[in-house]
C-alpha positions in Angstrom: -6.1 31.4 -22.9 -9.9 30.7 -22.1 -10.0 28.3 -25.6 -7.0 26.3 -24.5 -8.3 26.1 -20.8 -11.4 24.7 -22.7 -8.9 22.4 -24.7 -7.2 21.0 -21.4 -10.6 20.3 -20.1 -12.1 18.3 -22.9 -9.2 16.4 -22.9 -9.5 15.2 -19.2 -13.2 15.2 -19.6 -12.0 12.6 -22.3 -9.6 11.1 -20.4 -12.2 11.0 -17.5 -15.0 9.3 -19.8 -12.5 6.3 -21.3 -11.6 5.3 -17.6 -15.1 5.2 -16.9 -15.8 3.1 -19.6 -13.4 0.7 -18.8 -16.1 -0.7 -15.6 -13.9 -2.9 -14.0 -10.9 -0.9 -13.8 -13.6 1.8 -12.7 -14.9 -0.2 -9.8 -11.4 -1.6 -8.3 -10.1 1.9 -8.1 -13.5 2.6 -6.0 -13.3 -0.7 -4.1 -9.3 -0.4 -3.6 -10.0 3.4 -2.3 -12.4 2.3 0.2 -10.1 -0.5 1.4 -7.3 1.6 2.0 -9.1 4.2 4.0 -10.9 1.4 6.1 -7.3 0.3 6.9 -6.0 3.1 8.1 -9.2 3.5 10.3 -8.0 0.0 11.6 -7.5 1.1 15.2 -10.9 1.7 15.1 -12.0 -1.5 13.4 -9.9 -3.7 15.5 -8.6 -2.9 19.1 -8.7 -4.9 22.3 -9.4 -1.3 24.3 -13.0 -0.1 23.6 -13.7 3.6 21.9 -15.3 5.2 24.8 -16.1 4.4 28.2 -18.5 6.3 30.2 -17.9 5.1 34.6 -19.0 7.1 37.2 -20.0 10.2 35.4 -16.8 10.4 33.7 -16.0 9.8 29.9 -12.7 7.7 28.8 -11.3 7.3 25.1 -8.9 4.2 26.1 -8.2 3.8 22.4 -6.3 6.9 22.2 -5.6 7.4 26.1 -3.6 4.5 28.2 -5.7 4.1 31.7 -4.3 2.3 34.5 -6.8 -0.9 35.9 -6.8 1.4 39.4 -9.1 4.1 37.0 -12.2 2.0 37.2 -12.1 0.3 40.4 -9.5 -2.2 39.8 -6.6 -3.2 41.9 -3.4 -3.1 40.3 -1.9 0.2 38.5 -1.0 -1.8 35.6 -3.1 -1.2 31.8 -6.6 -2.4 32.2 -7.5 -5.2 30.2 -10.8 -5.0 29.0 -11.4 -8.3 28.2 -11.1 -9.2 31.7 -14.4 -10.5 33.3 -13.7 -8.7 37.2 -12.9 -5.3 35.1 -16.3 -5.3 32.4 -18.1 -6.4 35.7 -16.6 -3.1 37.1 -17.2 -1.0 34.8 -20.6 -1.9 33.4 -21.8 -1.6 37.2 -21.9 1.9 37.4 -20.9 3.0 33.7 -20.9 1.3 29.7 -18.4 0.8 27.6 -18.6 0.2 23.5 -15.8 -2.1 21.8 -14.7 -1.8 18.3 -15.9 -4.5 15.7 -13.5 -6.3 16.3 -12.6 -6.6 19.6 -8.8 -7.7 19.3 -6.1 -6.1 18.2 -3.7 -7.6 16.0 -1.3 -8.9 18.5 -4.0 -9.8 21.1 -4.1 -13.9 21.8 -7.1 -14.8 22.7 -6.8 -17.3 25.7 -10.0 -18.4 26.1 -10.6 -20.6 23.0 -12.4 -23.7 23.6 -9.7 -25.8 21.8 -6.4 -24.9 20.9 -5.1 -22.9 18.4 -6.0 -22.3 15.6 -9.3 -21.7 15.8 -11.5 -22.3 12.7 -14.3 -19.6 12.2 -16.7 -19.0 14.7 -18.9 -16.2 15.8 -15.6 -14.7 18.3 -13.4 -15.0 15.8 -15.1 -14.2 12.2 -11.4 -15.4 10.3 -10.3 -17.9 12.9 -7.2 -17.0 14.9 -3.6 -18.3 13.9 -1.5 -20.8 15.6 -1.0 -18.3 18.3 -4.3 -17.7 18.9 -4.3 -14.0 17.6 -7.5 -12.9 15.8 -7.1 -13.2 11.9 -9.4 -10.6 10.7 -8.0 -8.5 12.9 -4.3 -9.3 12.2 -5.8 -9.1 7.8 -6.6 -5.0 8.5 -3.7 -4.1 10.1 -1.7 -6.6 7.6 -3.5 -4.4 4.1 -2.8 -1.3 6.2 0.8 -2.1 6.0 1.4 -3.6 2.6 -0.1 -0.6 1.1 1.4 2.6 2.8 4.7 0.2 2.3 4.1 0.0 -1.7 2.6 3.4 -1.7 5.6 5.3 -0.3 7.5 2.6 -2.4 6.1 3.6 -5.7 5.8 7.4 -4.8 9.9 7.2 -4.2 11.1 5.1 -6.9 8.9 6.7 -9.3 10.0 10.3 -8.8 13.7 9.1 -8.8 13.2 6.9 -11.7 11.2 9.8 -13.5 14.4 12.4 -12.2 17.0 9.6 -13.7 15.3 8.9 -16.8 14.8 12.6 -17.5 18.0 13.9 -17.3 19.0 10.7 -19.8 16.4 11.2 -21.7 17.5 15.2 -22.6 20.7 16.0 -21.9 21.7 12.4 -24.3 25.2 11.9 -25.8 28.2 11.2 -22.8 25.1 11.2 -19.7 23.1 8.9 -21.2 25.5 6.5 -22.4 27.4 6.4 -19.2 23.4 6.4 -17.7 22.4 3.2 -19.3 25.8 1.4 -18.7 25.0 2.0 -15.0 21.7 0.7 -14.9 22.8 -2.1 -16.4 25.6 -3.0 -13.6 22.7 -2.0 -10.4 20.2 -4.0 -12.3 22.7 -7.0 -11.9 23.3 -6.6 -8.6 21.3 -9.2 -6.7 19.1 -8.0 -4.8 17.9 -11.1 -2.5 21.5 -11.4 -1.1 21.6 -7.9 -0.9 18.7 -8.5 1.5 19.9 -11.5 3.3 23.2 -9.1 4.5 21.6 -6.4 5.6 19.2 -8.1 7.7 22.1 -10.2 9.1 23.7 -6.2 10.1 20.7 -4.7 11.3 17.0 -5.8 12.3 14.7 -5.7 8.9 11.8 -3.2 10.1 9.6 -1.0 8.3 12.6 1.5 6.8 14.8 -0.5 6.5 12.7 -2.5 4.0 11.5 0.8 1.9 15.2 1.9 1.8 16.8 -1.5 0.4 13.7 -2.2 -2.1 14.0 1.6 -2.9 17.5 1.0 -4.2 16.7 -1.3 -7.2 12.9 -0.2 -7.7 13.5 3.2 -8.9 15.1 1.7 -12.0 11.3 0.6 -13.4 10.2 3.6 -14.9 14.0 5.3 -16.1 13.9 3.6 -19.3 9.7 4.5 -19.9 10.9 8.2 -19.4 14.2 8.5 -21.1 12.8 7.3 -24.3 9.7 9.7 -24.0 12.5 12.2 -23.3 14.6 11.0 -26.3 11.6 11.5 -28.7 9.9 14.3 -27.1 12.8 16.9 -27.1 13.5 16.8 -31.0 9.8 18.0 -30.9 9.4 21.7 -33.1 8.1 23.1 -30.0 10.7 22.4 -27.9 13.1 23.9 -30.5 10.8 26.5 -31.0 11.4 27.0 -26.5 15.1 26.7 -27.0 15.7 28.9 -29.5 13.5 31.6 -27.5 16.4 31.0 -24.7 14.0 28.7 -22.2 15.9 27.4 -19.6 16.8 23.5 -19.8 15.0 23.5 -16.4 12.3 25.1 -18.0 11.9 23.0 -20.9 12.2 19.9 -19.2 9.4 20.4 -16.6 6.8 22.8 -18.8 7.5 20.9 -22.3 8.6 17.7 -22.5 7.9 16.3 -19.0 4.1 16.4 -19.2 4.5 13.7 -22.4 6.3 11.5 -20.3 4.1 12.1 -17.6 1.4 10.2 -19.4 3.1 6.7 -19.4 4.2 7.3 -15.9 0.9 7.3 -14.6 -0.2 4.2 -16.7 2.6 2.6 -15.0 2.4 3.2 -11.6 -0.3 0.6 -10.4 2.0 -2.0 -11.9 4.5 -0.9 -9.9 2.4 -0.7 -6.3 1.5 -4.6 -7.4 5.1 -5.5 -7.3 5.8 -3.3 -4.4 3.1 -5.3 -2.4 4.0 -8.9 -4.1 8.1 -7.8 -2.7 6.8 -7.1 0.9 4.9 -10.0 0.8 7.6 -12.2 -0.4 10.3 -11.3 2.2 8.3 -11.4 5.0 7.7 -15.1 3.6 10.7 -16.2 3.6 11.6 -13.9 6.9 13.2 -11.1 5.7 10.7 -8.6 6.2 9.0 -6.7 8.9 10.2 -8.1 12.5 8.4 -10.5 14.1 5.1 -10.5 15.3 4.3 -7.9 13.2 1.0 -8.3 10.7 1.7 -8.6 7.0 0.4 -10.6 4.1 3.4 -12.7 4.1 3.4 -13.9 7.3 -0.4 -14.3 7.1 0.9 -16.7 4.2 3.5 -18.5 5.8 1.2 -19.4 8.6 -0.8 -21.1 5.9 1.9 -23.2 4.8 3.0 -24.0 8.4 -0.7 -25.0 9.1 -1.7 -26.8 6.0 -4.7 -28.5 8.7 -6.1 -25.4 9.4 -7.1 -24.3 5.8 -8.9 -20.9 6.5 -5.2 -19.3 7.7 -4.2 -20.3 3.7 -7.7 -19.1 2.2 -8.0 -15.8 4.0 -4.6 -15.3 2.6 -4.7 -16.5 -1.1 -8.3 -14.5 -1.8 -7.0 -11.1 -0.2 -3.8 -11.1 -2.1 -5.9 -12.1 -5.5 -8.1 -9.6 -4.9 -5.6 -6.6 -4.2 -3.7 -7.5 -7.4 -6.3 -8.2 -9.4 -7.8 -4.6 -8.8 -4.4 -3.1 -9.1 -4.1 -4.5 -12.6 -7.6 -3.9 -12.9 -7.0 -0.1 -12.1 -3.9 0.0 -14.4 -5.4 -1.5 -17.5 -8.2 0.8 -17.4 -5.5 4.5 -16.8 -3.3 2.7 -19.8 -7.0 2.8 -22.3 -7.7 6.1 -20.5 -4.5 7.3 -21.6 -4.2 5.8 -25.1 -5.1 8.0 -28.0 -6.0 5.8 -30.1 -8.6 4.1 -28.0 -12.0 5.6 -28.8 -15.1 5.7 -27.1 -17.9 3.6 -28.8 -21.8 5.4 -28.5 -23.9 2.6 -27.4 -27.1 2.1 -29.7 -30.3 2.3 -27.9 
């Protein structure tokens, strides 16, 4: 048992070494992870509400709880507007407040602009504003979060379904495999965009609606890969021996065959995630994605197309998408090289 565990550890260590040997993939994974975690904290980075307020000896946390203007000496019961000079003066007179790095939410409209929106990058708006006066930096952070969370959920769910379907096809073969292949051919021929247009005409497109519709078509990506691995691995001697010793089909699939198929599956995941991000961006650009007003990379691209005079919008969208998709491709290539048994790490001569 100890020898087996040592062998597994050495194998995993070799995979890790080969992954680190691909420098651009390794550093892309670090940068991508940082960007994803940073976007998850969007409310604490870009918000029009203070992180904390100290007023009249009491502590308030507007970013968590909504307070009325009267709480800070105002005249109305409506939600406090912390950009209002009158309320700022009230708070600073007997207290203080700490605003986020970007003092704008993704839907905050700046009414005190020096010129008509969209405004070019300036001190108040580091990446400028869109044509409605909303801060692009704030919308970019929230848009990246929407895209990555959507892509990761879609990749995870579609991979689970695809692996299950491909495993059943490849392991049992015969008529199950035959009918499965014919079903995939018919299913893959359905016009995905037209179905999305029909769905958007029936129900209001939203995060979960888009996820469900795209999941209906994206799960087929891994089926052929997993099926091929199962068709090959099920004929290995150790699988036949386990079957002869009375192992159940479920045990054979999960313990003996699936681990071999997972190698090819893992190397595909970054590319599937990249495709999911592109799909959401394209749908948002065409107007069939998230509801109007929601931050998204596709909406930012559309803003750049509709405001050609404001080149900062198009450049922001272009650079963001290029960086995200390039990093995902580099990560996918690094995973592919790491799990490739033919790939050998060449020691550098001193």
